[in-house]
C-alpha positions as CSV (number, residue, x, y, z in Angstrom):
1,M,0.0,0.0,0.0
2,K,1.1,3.6,-0.7
3,R,-0.3,6.8,0.7
4,C,-0.3,10.4,-0.5
5,P,1.4,12.6,2.2
6,E,-0.9,15.5,1.5
7,C,-4.5,14.2,1.2
8,R,-3.8,10.9,3.1
9,R,-5.5,8.8,0.4
10,D,-4.4,5.2,0.1
11,Y,-3.3,3.6,-3.2
12,Y,-3.5,-0.1,-3.7
13,D,-1.9,0.0,-7.1
14,D,1.8,-0.4,-6.4
15,T,2.8,0.7,-9.9
16,L,1.7,4.3,-9.2
17,L,4.4,6.7,-8.2
18,Y,2.4,9.9,-7.8
19,C,-1.0,10.9,-6.4
20,L,-3.3,11.3,-9.4
21,D,-5.4,13.9,-7.5
22,D,-2.7,16.4,-6.4
23,G,0.6,15.2,-7.9
24,N,2.5,14.3,-4.7
25,A,5.0,11.5,-4.8
26,L,3.5,8.5,-3.0
27,L,5.1,7.1,0.1
28,E,5.2,3.5,1.2
29,G,2.7,3.0,4.0
30,P,1.2,5.7,6.1
31,A,2.8,9.2,5.9
32,S,4.5,10.6,8.9
33,F,2.4,13.3,10.6
34,G,5.3,14.5,12.7
35,A,6.9,16.3,9.7
36,I,4.1,18.8,9.6
37,A,4.8,22.2,11.2
38,L,2.0,22.8,13.7
39,E,2.3,26.5,14.2
40,P,0.1,28.9,12.3
41,A,1.7,30.4,9.2
42,T,3.0,34.0,9.6
43,V,3.7,34.9,6.0
44,R,3.8,38.5,4.8
45,F,3.5,39.2,1.1
46,H,4.8,42.3,-0.6
47,P,4.6,43.1,-4.3
48,A,7.9,43.3,-6.2
49,N,8.8,46.7,-7.8
50,I,9.7,45.2,-11.1
51,A,8.9,46.8,-14.5
52,D,6.4,44.9,-16.7
53,L,5.3,42.6,-13.9
54,P,1.7,42.6,-12.8
55,T,1.9,43.4,-9.1
56,L,-0.3,43.1,-6.1
57,R,-2.1,46.3,-5.1
58,Y,-1.4,45.7,-1.4
59,A,0.8,43.9,1.0
60,I,-0.9,40.8,2.6
61,E,-0.9,41.0,6.4
62,P,0.4,38.1,8.5
63,L,-1.5,35.0,7.6
64,V,-2.9,34.3,11.1
65,I,-6.6,33.8,10.8
66,E,-8.6,34.9,13.9
67,Q,-10.1,31.9,15.6
68,K,-13.8,32.9,15.3
69,L,-16.6,31.3,17.2
70,N,-18.3,30.3,13.9
71,S,-15.4,28.0,12.9
72,I,-15.6,24.2,12.9
73,A,-13.7,21.1,11.9
74,V,-15.6,17.9,11.2
75,L,-13.3,15.0,11.9
76,P,-13.7,11.6,10.2
77,F,-16.1,9.5,12.3
78,R,-14.6,6.4,13.9
79,N,-15.8,3.2,12.4
80,L,-16.8,0.9,15.2
81,S,-18.3,-1.8,12.9
82,R,-16.6,-5.1,12.4
83,G,-13.9,-5.0,9.7
84,E,-12.8,-2.0,7.6
85,D,-15.7,-2.2,5.1
86,G,-17.6,0.3,7.2
87,D,-15.0,3.0,6.7
88,Y,-16.8,4.2,3.6
89,F,-19.9,4.8,5.6
90,S,-18.4,6.5,8.6
91,D,-16.0,8.7,6.6
92,G,-18.8,9.4,4.1
93,L,-21.3,10.6,6.8
94,A,-18.6,13.0,8.2
95,E,-17.7,14.3,4.7
96,E,-21.4,14.8,3.8
97,L,-21.9,16.9,7.0
98,L,-18.7,18.8,6.3
99,N,-19.9,19.6,2.7
100,V,-23.3,20.7,4.0
101,L,-21.9,23.0,6.7
102,A,-19.6,24.6,4.1
103,K,-22.8,25.8,2.3
104,I,-24.1,27.6,5.4
105,S,-23.5,31.3,5.2
106,G,-21.4,32.7,8.0
107,L,-19.6,29.4,8.9
108,R,-15.9,28.7,8.4
109,V,-15.4,25.0,7.9
110,A,-12.0,23.3,7.9
111,A,-11.5,21.6,4.5
112,R,-11.6,17.8,4.1
113,T,-7.8,17.6,3.3
114,S,-6.9,19.2,6.6
115,A,-9.6,17.8,8.8
116,F,-9.3,14.2,7.5
117,S,-5.5,14.3,8.0
118,F,-6.2,13.5,11.7
119,K,-7.8,10.2,10.9
120,D,-6.3,7.5,13.2
121,K,-4.1,10.1,14.9
122,Q,-3.9,10.3,18.7
123,M,-4.3,14.0,19.1
124,T,-6.4,16.0,21.6
125,I,-9.2,18.3,20.6
126,A,-7.1,21.3,21.8
127,E,-4.2,20.3,19.4
128,V,-6.6,19.8,16.5
129,G,-8.2,23.2,17.2
130,R,-4.9,24.9,17.4
131,I,-3.6,23.4,14.1
132,L,-6.7,24.0,12.2
133,N,-7.4,27.3,13.9
134,V,-11.1,26.5,14.7
135,A,-13.2,27.2,17.8
136,T,-15.2,24.0,17.7
137,V,-14.7,20.3,16.6
138,L,-17.4,17.8,15.6
139,E,-16.4,14.2,16.2
140,G,-18.4,11.0,16.2
141,S,-18.5,7.2,15.7
142,V,-20.6,4.9,13.6
143,R,-21.5,1.3,14.4
144,A,-23.5,-0.5,11.7
145,A,-25.0,-4.0,12.0
146,G,-27.3,-5.2,9.2
147,E,-30.0,-2.6,8.6
148,R,-29.4,-0.8,11.9
149,V,-26.8,1.9,12.6
150,R,-25.8,3.7,15.8
151,I,-24.3,7.1,15.3
152,S,-22.9,9.1,18.2
153,V,-21.7,12.7,17.8
154,Q,-20.5,15.5,19.9
155,L,-19.7,19.1,19.3
156,I,-16.8,20.3,21.5
157,K,-15.5,23.8,22.2
158,V,-11.8,23.9,21.7
159,E,-11.0,26.6,24.2
160,D,-12.0,24.6,27.3
161,G,-13.0,21.2,26.0
162,F,-16.7,21.8,27.0
163,Q,-19.2,19.6,25.2
164,L,-21.6,22.0,23.6
165,W,-23.9,19.3,22.3
166,S,-24.1,15.6,21.9
167,E,-26.5,13.0,20.6
168,A,-26.7,9.3,20.0
169,Y,-29.0,7.9,17.2
170,D,-30.0,4.2,17.0
171,R,-31.9,4.0,13.8
172,T,-32.4,2.0,10.6
173,L,-30.6,2.9,7.4
174,N,-33.9,4.2,6.1
175,D,-33.7,7.0,8.7
176,I,-30.2,8.2,7.8
177,F,-31.5,11.4,6.1
178,A,-33.4,12.4,9.3
179,V,-30.2,11.8,11.3
180,Q,-28.1,13.9,9.0
181,D,-30.7,16.7,9.1
182,D,-30.8,16.6,12.9
183,I,-27.0,16.7,13.3
184,A,-26.6,19.6,10.8
185,Q,-29.4,21.6,12.3
186,S,-28.2,21.1,15.9
187,V,-24.6,22.1,15.0
188,V,-25.7,25.3,13.2
189,E,-28.0,26.2,16.1
190,E,-25.2,25.7,18.6
191,L,-22.7,27.8,16.6
192,R,-25.2,30.6,16.1
193,G,-25.7,30.5,19.9
194,L,-22.0,30.9,20.5
195,L,-21.9,34.0,18.3
196,T,-24.9,35.6,19.9
197,G,-24.5,34.5,23.4
198,I,-28.1,33.3,23.4
199,E,-28.8,29.8,24.8
200,P,-29.6,27.6,21.8
201,D,-33.2,26.3,21.5
202,P,-33.4,22.5,21.7
203,N,-35.7,22.7,18.7
204,P,-33.8,24.4,15.8
205,S,-35.4,27.6,14.4
206,D,-37.3,27.7,11.2
207,L,-34.4,29.7,9.7
208,V,-31.9,27.0,10.6
209,V,-34.2,24.2,9.3
210,S,-34.6,26.1,6.0
211,E,-30.8,26.8,5.7
212,V,-29.9,23.1,6.2
213,A,-32.6,21.9,3.8
214,E,-31.2,24.3,1.2
215,A,-27.7,23.0,1.8
216,F,-28.9,19.4,1.4
217,K,-30.3,20.1,-2.0
218,G,-29.5,17.5,-4.6
219,R,-29.2,14.5,-2.4
220,A,-31.0,11.2,-3.0
221,D,-34.6,10.4,-2.1
222,D,-33.6,6.7,-1.7
223,P,-31.3,5.5,1.2
224,E,-29.7,2.9,-1.0
225,A,-28.9,5.5,-3.6
226,Q,-27.3,7.6,-0.9
227,R,-25.3,4.5,0.4
228,L,-24.0,3.9,-3.1
229,L,-22.9,7.6,-3.4
230,L,-20.9,7.2,-0.2
231,L,-19.3,4.0,-1.4
232,G,-18.6,5.5,-4.8
233,R,-16.8,8.5,-3.2
234,Y,-14.8,6.2,-1.1
235,R,-13.7,4.2,-4.1
236,L,-12.9,7.4,-6.1
237,D,-10.7,8.7,-3.3
238,R,-8.5,5.6,-3.6
239,T,-7.7,6.8,-7.1
240,T,-6.6,3.6,-8.8
241,R,-7.9,2.6,-12.2
242,E,-9.9,-0.3,-10.8
243,D,-11.4,1.7,-8.0
244,T,-12.3,4.6,-10.3
245,A,-14.1,2.1,-12.5
246,K,-15.9,0.7,-9.5
247,A,-16.8,4.2,-8.3
248,I,-18.4,4.9,-11.7
249,E,-20.4,1.7,-11.3
250,C,-21.6,2.9,-7.9
251,F,-22.7,6.3,-9.1
252,Q,-24.4,4.7,-12.2
253,Q,-26.3,2.3,-9.9
254,A,-27.3,5.2,-7.6
255,I,-28.8,7.2,-10.4
256,A,-30.5,4.1,-11.8
257,I,-32.3,3.8,-8.5
258,D,-33.0,7.5,-8.3
259,P,-32.7,9.2,-11.7
260,E,-33.3,12.6,-10.2
261,F,-30.4,12.3,-7.8
262,A,-28.5,15.5,-8.8
263,L,-25.5,15.0,-6.6
264,G,-25.1,11.4,-7.9
265,W,-24.9,12.8,-11.5
266,A,-22.4,15.4,-10.3
267,E,-20.2,12.8,-8.7
268,L,-20.5,10.6,-11.8
269,A,-19.2,13.6,-13.9
270,R,-16.3,14.0,-11.5
271,A,-15.4,10.3,-11.8
272,F,-15.5,10.5,-15.6
273,S,-13.2,13.5,-15.7
274,I,-10.7,11.8,-13.3
275,E,-10.7,8.7,-15.5
276,A,-10.1,10.7,-18.6
277,G,-7.4,12.9,-16.9
278,A,-5.5,9.8,-15.9
279,S,-5.7,8.4,-19.5
280,W,-7.7,5.4,-18.3
281,A,-10.3,6.4,-20.9
282,P,-10.1,8.3,-24.2
283,V,-9.8,12.0,-23.2
284,D,-12.4,13.3,-25.6
285,E,-14.9,10.6,-24.8
286,G,-14.3,10.8,-21.0
287,F,-14.8,14.6,-20.9
288,A,-17.9,14.3,-23.1
289,R,-19.4,11.9,-20.7
290,S,-18.4,14.1,-17.8
291,R,-20.1,17.1,-19.4
292,E,-23.3,15.2,-20.2
293,A,-23.5,14.0,-16.6
294,V,-22.9,17.4,-15.0
295,E,-25.4,19.1,-17.4
296,R,-27.9,16.6,-16.2
297,A,-27.1,17.4,-12.5
298,L,-27.5,21.1,-13.1
299,A,-30.8,20.6,-15.0
300,L,-32.1,18.7,-12.0
301,E,-30.7,21.2,-9.5
302,P,-29.5,24.5,-10.9
303,D,-28.2,25.7,-7.5
304,L,-26.0,22.6,-6.9
305,A,-22.6,23.9,-5.9
306,E,-20.9,20.6,-6.7
307,G,-22.3,20.7,-10.3
308,H,-21.0,24.2,-11.0
309,A,-17.6,23.3,-9.6
310,Q,-17.4,20.3,-11.8
311,M,-18.4,22.3,-14.8
312,G,-15.6,24.7,-14.0
313,R,-13.1,21.9,-13.9
314,I,-14.2,20.7,-17.4
315,Q,-14.0,24.3,-18.8
316,A,-10.6,24.9,-17.3
317,S,-8.8,21.6,-17.9
318,Y,-10.4,20.5,-21.1
319,D,-12.1,23.4,-22.9
320,W,-9.4,25.9,-21.9
321,D,-12.2,28.5,-21.5
322,L,-11.0,30.2,-18.3
323,N,-13.5,32.9,-18.4
324,A,-16.4,30.4,-18.5
325,A,-14.6,28.4,-15.7
326,A,-14.3,31.5,-13.6
327,I,-18.1,32.1,-13.9
328,S,-18.8,28.4,-12.9
329,Y,-16.6,28.6,-9.8
330,A,-18.2,31.9,-8.9
331,R,-21.6,30.2,-9.1
332,A,-20.3,27.3,-7.0
333,L,-19.1,29.7,-4.3
334,E,-22.5,31.5,-4.4
335,F,-24.1,28.3,-3.3
336,A,-21.3,27.0,-1.1
337,P,-19.3,30.0,0.2
338,G,-17.2,27.7,2.4
339,S,-16.2,25.2,-0.2
340,A,-12.4,25.0,-0.1
341,S,-12.1,23.1,-3.4
342,A,-14.2,25.7,-5.2
343,L,-12.1,28.5,-3.6
344,D,-8.9,26.8,-4.6
345,G,-10.2,26.3,-8.2
346,A,-11.2,30.0,-8.4
347,S,-7.8,31.1,-7.0
348,I,-5.8,29.1,-9.5
349,L,-8.0,30.5,-12.4
350,A,-7.5,34.1,-11.2
351,Y,-3.7,33.5,-11.0
352,K,-3.6,32.0,-14.5
353,M,-5.5,35.1,-15.8
354,A,-3.0,37.4,-14.1
355,K,-5.7,38.7,-11.6
356,F,-3.1,38.6,-8.8
357,D,-5.1,40.6,-6.2
358,E,-8.1,38.4,-6.6
359,A,-6.0,35.2,-6.6
360,M,-4.2,36.3,-3.4
361,E,-7.4,37.1,-1.6
362,L,-8.9,33.7,-2.6
363,S,-5.7,32.0,-1.5
364,R,-5.9,33.5,1.9
365,R,-9.5,32.2,2.2
366,V,-8.4,28.7,1.2
367,L,-5.5,28.6,3.6
368,A,-7.8,29.7,6.4
369,Q,-9.8,26.5,5.8
370,D,-7.1,24.2,4.5
371,P,-3.8,25.0,6.3
372,L,-2.4,21.4,5.9
373,S,-2.9,21.3,2.2
374,T,0.5,21.1,0.5
375,A,-1.2,21.7,-2.9
376,V,-2.6,25.1,-1.7
377,W,0.9,26.2,-0.4
378,H,2.5,25.0,-3.6
379,N,0.0,27.0,-5.7
380,L,0.6,30.1,-3.5
381,G,4.3,29.7,-4.3
382,L,3.5,29.8,-8.0
383,L,1.4,32.9,-7.5
384,C,4.0,34.8,-5.5
385,H,6.8,33.9,-7.9
386,A,4.7,35.1,-10.9
387,A,4.1,38.4,-9.1
388,G,7.8,38.8,-8.4
389,S,7.5,38.3,-4.7
390,F,10.4,36.0,-4.4
391,D,10.8,35.9,-0.6
392,E,7.1,35.1,-0.2
393,A,7.3,32.4,-2.9
394,E,10.2,30.8,-1.0
395,T,8.2,30.8,2.2
396,A,5.2,29.2,0.5
397,F,7.2,26.5,-1.2
398,L,9.1,25.7,2.0
399,R,5.7,25.4,3.8
400,A,4.5,22.9,1.2
401,L,7.7,20.9,1.6
402,E,7.3,20.8,5.4
403,I,4.0,19.0,4.9
404,A,5.1,16.8,2.0
405,P,8.9,16.7,1.7
406,R,8.8,14.6,-1.5
407,R,6.1,16.5,-3.3
408,S,6.8,16.4,-7.1
409,A,8.0,19.6,-8.7
410,T,8.1,21.8,-5.5
411,N,11.8,21.6,-5.0
412,A,12.4,22.3,-8.7
413,L,10.2,25.4,-8.6
414,L,11.8,26.6,-5.4
415,A,15.2,26.2,-7.1
416,L,14.1,28.7,-9.8
417,V,13.0,31.1,-7.1
418,Y,16.5,31.0,-5.8
419,L,17.9,31.4,-9.3
420,D,15.8,34.6,-9.8
421,Q,17.2,35.9,-6.5
422,G,20.8,35.3,-7.7
423,R,21.4,32.5,-5.2
424,F,23.0,30.2,-7.7
425,D,24.6,27.6,-5.4
426,E,21.4,27.2,-3.5
427,A,19.4,26.9,-6.7
428,S,21.6,24.1,-7.9
429,E,21.5,22.3,-4.6
430,K,17.7,22.6,-4.3
431,A,17.2,21.4,-7.9
432,K,19.4,18.3,-7.3
433,S,17.2,17.5,-4.2
434,E,14.1,17.2,-6.4
435,P,12.9,13.6,-6.1
436,D,11.2,13.5,-9.5
437,G,13.8,12.9,-12.3
438,F,11.9,14.9,-14.9
439,W,11.5,18.0,-12.8
440,R,15.1,17.7,-11.6
441,S,16.4,17.8,-15.1
442,W,14.0,20.5,-16.1
443,A,15.3,22.8,-13.3
444,L,18.9,22.0,-13.9
445,A,18.7,22.6,-17.6
446,I,17.5,26.2,-16.8
447,I,20.0,26.8,-14.0
448,Y,23.1,25.5,-15.8
449,H,22.3,27.6,-18.8
450,R,21.9,30.7,-16.6
451,Q,25.3,29.9,-15.0
452,G,26.9,29.7,-18.5
453,D,27.4,25.9,-18.5
454,V,25.7,25.3,-21.9
455,E,27.0,21.7,-22.2
456,A,25.5,20.7,-18.8
457,S,22.2,22.4,-19.8
458,D,22.2,20.5,-23.1
459,R,22.8,17.2,-21.3
460,E,19.8,17.7,-19.0
461,L,17.6,18.9,-21.8
462,E,18.5,15.8,-23.9
463,R,17.8,13.6,-21.0
464,I,14.2,14.9,-20.9
465,K,13.7,14.6,-24.6
466,N,15.0,11.1,-24.6
467,E,12.1,10.1,-22.3
468,E,8.4,10.1,-23.2
469,T,7.7,13.8,-24.1
470,A,3.9,13.4,-24.3
471,G,2.4,15.7,-21.6
472,N,5.8,17.5,-21.1
473,E,5.8,19.7,-24.2
474,F,5.1,22.9,-22.3
475,Q,8.0,22.3,-19.8
476,I,10.4,21.7,-22.7
477,A,9.2,25.0,-24.3
478,E,9.9,26.7,-21.0
479,I,13.5,25.5,-21.1
480,H,14.1,26.7,-24.6
481,A,12.5,30.1,-23.8
482,M,14.8,30.5,-20.8
483,R,17.7,29.7,-23.1
484,G,16.6,32.4,-25.5
485,E,15.6,30.0,-28.3
486,A,12.3,31.5,-29.2
487,D,11.7,29.6,-32.5
488,V,12.2,26.2,-30.8
489,A,10.1,27.3,-27.8
490,F,7.1,28.2,-30.0
491,T,7.5,24.9,-31.9
492,W,7.1,23.1,-28.5
493,L,4.3,25.3,-27.5
494,D,2.4,24.4,-30.7
495,R,3.0,20.7,-29.8
496,A,1.7,21.4,-26.3
497,I,-1.5,22.7,-27.8
498,D,-1.9,19.7,-30.1
499,Q,-1.4,17.3,-27.1
500,R,-3.8,19.3,-24.9
501,D,-1.0,19.8,-22.4
502,P,-2.7,21.6,-19.4
503,G,0.5,23.5,-18.7
504,V,-0.3,26.0,-21.4
505,T,-3.0,27.6,-19.3
506,H,-0.1,29.0,-17.1
507,A,1.5,30.7,-20.0
508,K,0.3,34.3,-19.4
509,V,1.9,34.5,-16.0
510,D,4.8,32.0,-16.4
511,P,8.1,33.7,-15.5
512,R,9.9,31.2,-17.8
513,L,8.1,32.5,-20.9
514,R,8.7,36.3,-20.4
515,S,11.3,36.4,-23.1
516,L,8.6,35.4,-25.6
517,Q,6.1,38.1,-24.7
518,G,7.4,40.6,-27.1
519,D,7.3,38.2,-30.0
520,A,4.7,38.7,-32.7
521,R,3.6,35.1,-32.3
522,W,2.7,35.5,-28.6
523,P,-0.8,37.1,-28.9
524,E,-1.9,34.3,-31.3
525,F,-0.6,31.6,-28.9
526,L,-2.5,33.2,-26.0
527,A,-5.6,33.3,-28.0
528,A,-5.3,29.6,-28.9
529,V,-5.3,28.6,-25.2
530,G,-8.1,31.0,-24.1
531,L,-5.9,33.6,-22.6
């Protein structure tokens, strides 16, 4: 078994080297939690005063988010059933509640990546609250036996460990929707009580009942369809070819039982796009199926945040229509203002479109909810480097490496930050520490050429070209651009377009391509990739 050090997802295909969800190098067995820095980040961002660089309008204050009373982390529920088969149900119930609470206006909910990183960890509520910077924690357990299920939950105040609310439910699986409603309503009522100082009513107000019902829009009417959704998500999170295929089967079975199950259609769309993105299915066919499924989801439930977010992923990664994707993510955030995945998608899009102020603000919001996500810190490093804020880019990349020391590409990208700072020895050393051979050679080819060692640069470039270049066309173009070889760079950019290399969507803000921006071919290239 292998595990992703960022998202903690297990992989049972030993031939995989990298997490197909976030790109991290996979580790053998469970990842070490001790490597994660537990103190809140105190990063300060300043725009660089460099001509021709889009800059941030303001300095970002220290990234220490105030621990507000309306903040909560939903930890994965403990599976007390016999065997591990029940994990999909216990984890799924917790994730479902997390997603619903993220749709409630005024709540700040820790993202799944960060909250679920505590699964099977022996840590106190105080430690969890400090690391995630939340005021309350919801934890629970699930014991299933046949058609009956016992669910115990408690909401705890981090500051003093006081139990704000608790409940135990002994029900049949047919009652699972009522249990979910009751838990969500009670949690929202308690958090509102903390904010106002008013003792919560044991019976949730009509407003809370209405808000929770709105947040649960798109779920199944049939308990078996809902169970299949949870099982499908669990399979999809394992991210192997076999499990992805089984996840698709689960979602298809769910919508066969309940054809108007909007969330089931949205998850089927997500699974189809993952399958196509991993080349486990023909790309055009896979994304066509994904689009068809998500369009069905949105036809059934136009306000479904998950549907709009999935449409944004298709538009960004397959259509290369970043403007349309930005609209889709904005719609997703309208209906789920606390969705970390939608915030992250919107932040990346704003960065690619050189809207740096917007991207930075969105990044701050993501990090407030997902402080243990190496992908978010990695993306923040890209943003700061593109804006010319080299010190801040270094801090962000180092933070990503604290969480996942062997994350693919991060060492290489940090090496180029050092290069732009004139720290040549550190740049070479950091590039050589990159665990991924491709990214190591990519960075060294650029660094050696900048240092005047053309022969060494040629050697690293040739090493890359001697390997499979499909999917790496954009990075090869970057090397040639950094070497001042514009004609060759544009040739590789054209190949990148032909191969649908997703790297091209970074072109507008890519520091490696700045030498091409004065070329007459540049506007035509940007237009071809929707920029």
